[in-house]
N, C-alpha and C positions, 0 to 999 in steps of 0.2 A: 431637454430632449434626451431620450434614452434609446439605445439600440440593443437588440438581442444578438449575441454572437454564440457560435458553437465552436468548442475546442475539442481536440482529439487527444486522448491520453493513452499511454500504453500501460498495460498491467501484465503481470508475469505469474507463471506457475512453476513450481519446482519439478524435479524429475519424477516425483510421485503424482504429479497433477494437482497438487495442493496450491491454493493461492499463496503468493509470497511477495514481499517488497523488493526482492532482488533475486533474479534467477542466476546471474553470473556477473560478479564484479569485474572480472578481467575483461569481459567483452562488453562492459558497460550496460548490461541489461538490468538496470536499476530504476526504481520508481523515481520520478522527478520530485516527489515529496520526501524522499529519504534524506536524512541528515545525521551528522554526528556532532558531538560536543565533548568537552573534557579531553581534548587531544585524541579524538577518535575512539575513546573507550565507552562512550554512551551513544547508542543508536536510537534515533527517534524519528518521528514523522513531523514535518513542519506544520501539519494540520492539528497536531496535538503534542506540542513540544515538551510538555511537562510529564509525559508518560514515556518511559523507556520501552522500546520494542522487545518482544520476546522471540527467542529462537526455538525451533523444534529440535529435540534431541541435543541439547546443550550447544553444540556448534553448528547446528543445521540451518535451514533457511528461516528467514524472518517471517513471522506471522503478522499479517495486517491487523491493525486494531479495529475495534468495533466502530470507530468513527470514520473509517476509510470509505469515502464515497465510490471508489473504484470497485469495491467488492460488496456493496450494499445489498444487491439482489441475492448474493450467495447466503447472506445471513437471514433475510426476511422471506425469501422464496417468491419475491415479486420481480417484476420487470424493472430494469434500471430506468426506464422512461415513463412508466405509468404512475409512479409516485405512491403506489398503494403499499400498505404493509400487511 
């Protein structure tokens, strides 16, 4: 037997309105999929752990990867719920 459940996830934008994995670390506005390794020197997404996240402007905000389901409709121009690309 299986059940369908719906979950709610928060996603963040930086001060310029761009999608980001973390809006503010000090106030804990960080994606639940964000992680670090190598004693905090490598930032990555747990959904794609082998790829290091990239920052805007060297030390700027983190850019969500192409695999990120929270920003899918931003990349394909479709609704997050209709499944079309």
